[in-house]
C-alpha positions in Angstrom: -4.8 30.4 20.1 -1.5 30.2 17.8 -2.4 30.0 14.2 -2.4 26.8 12.3 1.0 26.2 10.5 -0.1 24.4 7.1 2.0 23.7 4.6 0.9 22.5 0.9 2.7 21.1 -2.4 4.0 24.1 -4.4 2.0 22.4 -7.6 -0.9 23.2 -9.9 -2.6 20.0 -9.1 -3.1 21.3 -5.2 -4.9 24.5 -6.4 -8.3 23.5 -6.0 -7.3 22.2 -2.2 -5.8 25.6 -1.4 -6.7 28.1 -3.7 -8.5 31.2 -1.1 -7.2 29.5 2.3 -6.9 32.4 4.3 -4.0 32.5 6.3 -0.2 31.9 5.9 0.7 28.7 3.6 3.8 27.0 3.3 4.5 25.8 -0.2 7.4 23.4 -0.5 8.2 20.6 -3.2 6.9 17.4 -1.4 10.2 15.4 0.2 10.5 19.6 2.1 7.2 19.2 3.3 7.1 15.8 4.2 10.3 16.5 6.6 8.9 19.6 7.8 5.9 18.2 8.8 7.8 14.9 10.6 9.7 17.1 12.1 6.5 19.5 13.6 7.8 22.3 12.0 3.8 22.2 10.6 0.6 21.0 12.3 -0.8 19.7 8.8 0.3 19.7 5.0 -0.7 18.2 1.8 1.7 15.9 1.1 2.9 12.9 -0.6 0.7 9.9 0.2 3.4 7.6 0.7 4.2 9.9 3.6 1.2 8.2 5.5 2.1 4.9 4.4 5.8 5.4 5.6 5.1 6.8 8.8 1.1 6.4 10.2 1.2 8.5 12.9 -0.9 11.1 11.3 -4.8 11.5 10.7 -6.0 11.8 7.2 -8.6 14.2 6.0 -11.3 12.4 5.2 -12.6 13.0 1.8 -9.9 15.1 0.4 -7.2 14.2 -1.9 -5.0 14.9 -5.0 -5.9 11.7 -7.3 -6.0 10.5 -10.8 -8.4 7.8 -12.1 -6.6 7.6 -15.6 -4.0 9.8 -17.2 -2.7 12.6 -15.1 -0.3 14.0 -17.1 2.2 15.6 -14.9 3.8 12.4 -13.2 5.2 10.2 -15.9 8.3 8.9 -17.5 9.9 10.4 -20.4 12.1 7.8 -22.6 12.9 7.4 -26.3 12.7 3.5 -26.1 10.7 0.6 -25.0 10.2 0.3 -21.2 12.4 -3.2 -21.6 15.5 -1.5 -23.1 15.7 1.3 -20.3 19.1 0.3 -18.4 19.1 3.7 -16.0 16.4 5.6 -14.4 17.1 9.6 -13.1 14.8 10.4 -10.4 13.4 13.7 -9.5 14.6 14.0 -5.9 11.3 15.7 -4.7 9.4 12.8 -5.1 8.1 10.5 -2.8 5.3 8.8 -3.7 5.7 8.6 -7.7 9.5 7.3 -6.8 7.6 4.1 -5.4 4.9 3.9 -7.5 7.2 3.8 -10.4 8.8 1.3 -8.3 5.9 -1.0 -8.1 5.2 -0.5 -11.9 8.5 -2.1 -13.2 8.4 -4.3 -10.4 5.1 -6.0 -11.4 6.4 -6.3 -14.8 9.7 -7.8 -13.6 12.1 -4.7 -14.9 14.4 -3.7 -12.6 16.6 -0.6 -14.2 19.3 1.5 -12.4 17.9 4.6 -10.6 20.2 7.7 -10.1 19.2 10.9 -8.8 18.7 13.7 -10.9 21.9 16.0 -10.8 20.3 19.0 -12.5 16.5 19.5 -13.9 15.4 18.2 -17.4 18.1 15.9 -17.9 17.8 15.0 -21.4 16.4 11.4 -21.5 18.9 8.9 -23.8 17.9 5.8 -25.2 19.0 3.8 -22.6 18.0 6.1 -20.3 15.1 7.7 -19.0 13.3 10.3 -16.4 11.0 10.7 -14.0 9.2 13.9 -13.9 6.5 15.1 -11.7 4.5 18.3 -11.1 5.1 21.9 -12.8 8.2 20.9 -14.5 6.8 17.9 -15.5 3.8 19.5 -17.4 6.3 22.2 -19.3 8.4 19.5 -20.1 6.1 17.6 -21.9 4.4 20.7 -23.6 8.3 21.1 -24.9 9.1 17.8 -25.9 5.5 16.5 -27.3 6.3 14.6 -30.5 9.8 13.9 -29.6 9.5 11.2 -27.0 7.1 8.9 -25.4 5.2 9.2 -22.3 5.0 6.8 -20.0 2.0 8.4 -17.8 2.1 6.3 -14.2 -1.5 7.1 -13.1 -2.8 5.4 -16.2 -0.6 2.9 -15.8 -1.8 2.2 -12.2 -5.3 2.3 -13.3 -4.5 -0.3 -16.0 -2.7 -2.6 -13.8 -5.3 -2.2 -10.9 -8.5 -0.7 -11.9 -8.5 1.6 -9.4 -7.6 5.8 -9.0 -4.3 6.8 -7.7 -3.9 9.1 -4.7 -1.1 11.5 -5.1 -1.5 13.9 -2.3 -3.3 13.7 1.2 -3.7 16.3 3.7 -2.0 14.9 7.2 -2.6 16.0 10.8 0.1 15.5 13.1 -1.3 13.3 15.8 -0.7 16.2 18.6 -2.7 18.9 17.0 -5.8 19.8 18.7 -9.0 20.1 16.6 -8.3 17.5 14.0 -12.0 17.2 13.0 -12.6 21.2 12.9 -9.5 21.6 10.6 -10.4 18.6 8.2 -14.1 20.3 8.2 -12.3 23.9 6.9 -10.4 22.0 4.6 -13.5 19.7 3.0 -15.0 23.0 2.8 -12.6 25.1 0.9 -12.0 22.2 -1.1 -16.0 22.0 -1.8 -16.2 25.9 -2.4 -13.4 25.7 -5.1 -14.9 22.7 -6.5 -18.2 24.8 -7.3 -16.3 27.7 -8.5 -13.8 26.4 -10.4 -13.7 28.9 -13.1 -12.5 31.1 -10.8 -9.8 28.9 -9.9 -8.4 28.5 -13.2 -8.7 32.3 -13.9 -7.1 32.9 -10.8 -3.7 30.5 -12.2 -1.0 32.9 -13.5 1.6 29.6 -14.7 -0.3 28.3 -17.0 -2.6 29.1 -19.7 -6.4 29.0 -19.0 -7.4 26.3 -21.4 -4.8 24.0 -20.1 -6.0 24.4 -16.5 -9.5 23.4 -17.1 -7.7 20.8 -18.7 -6.0 19.4 -16.0 -8.1 20.1 -13.9 -11.3 18.7 -14.9 -10.0 15.6 -17.1 -6.7 14.9 -15.1 -7.4 15.1 -11.5 -9.9 14.1 -8.9 -10.2 15.6 -5.7 -12.1 13.2 -3.4 -11.1 10.6 -1.0 -13.9 8.5 -1.5 -13.9 4.8 -1.0 -12.2 3.8 -4.5 -9.4 6.0 -3.6 -9.1 4.2 0.0 -8.5 1.3 -2.0 -6.3 2.0 -4.3 -4.2 3.9 -1.8 -4.6 0.7 0.3 -3.4 -1.4 -2.6 -0.1 0.8 -3.1 0.4 0.1 0.4 0.0 -3.7 -0.3 2.6 -3.2 -3.2 4.9 -1.6 -1.5 5.0 -4.6 0.9 5.0 -6.9 -1.8 8.3 -5.2 -3.1 10.4 -4.7 -0.4 9.6 -0.9 0.0 7.7 -0.5 3.0 7.9 -3.2 5.7 4.2 -5.0 6.7 1.8 -2.8 8.2 -2.1 -3.4 8.8 -2.1 0.3 10.4 -6.0 1.3 9.9 -6.3 4.9 7.7 -6.9 7.0 10.7 -9.5 9.9 8.8 -10.9 13.0 10.5 
């Protein structure tokens, strides 16, 4: 039997879902992983939730996700002036979900700045120009720039607008992969073990201090895909449809 080809976003927020996996894992940025999964180069991957909304051919691993029910810390708009005064926003090309979350949040406020792709990482925001940042580079930038600018946390803004959690990433399984239910059970079991032994996951991180990892995993993130998270994902889909990001789609969530 061929080995399972599994991919995972290369950010700290995924660690409680992948830490300790026995086997090879392809780690990459969200946009690259979405393309590999779409091209059939991976069987299963933890990728941007927007990838499922864009192309709902996949089976979702039920019960496991990277989500937040409040400030997430690592997905934000860095800016210096009020949101209404921003003329241009620099986007992270690695992002799929967060870019469209930002579009929805701004459109709901009737704000429509220009969007441009970042030419280099950590471009400094200016009074009329803000920057969307995600993942580990966003954490590092926020810690360096603390007190120097404002950070509009997109998960917090989502919660304030909808009352629901926001789902950033899901495990998606390609439709031709056999034994999806068994794969899903393995991934849920790994998540459960990691949450039971979260101190070991925290101690196993090398890129950020232990105290920050503890705060991030325990206070900023949740790793469930339960009814509230599903409602949040479907609300995201409806807002993407409302604002012309996605065509109308009533496909149900296919779960394993």
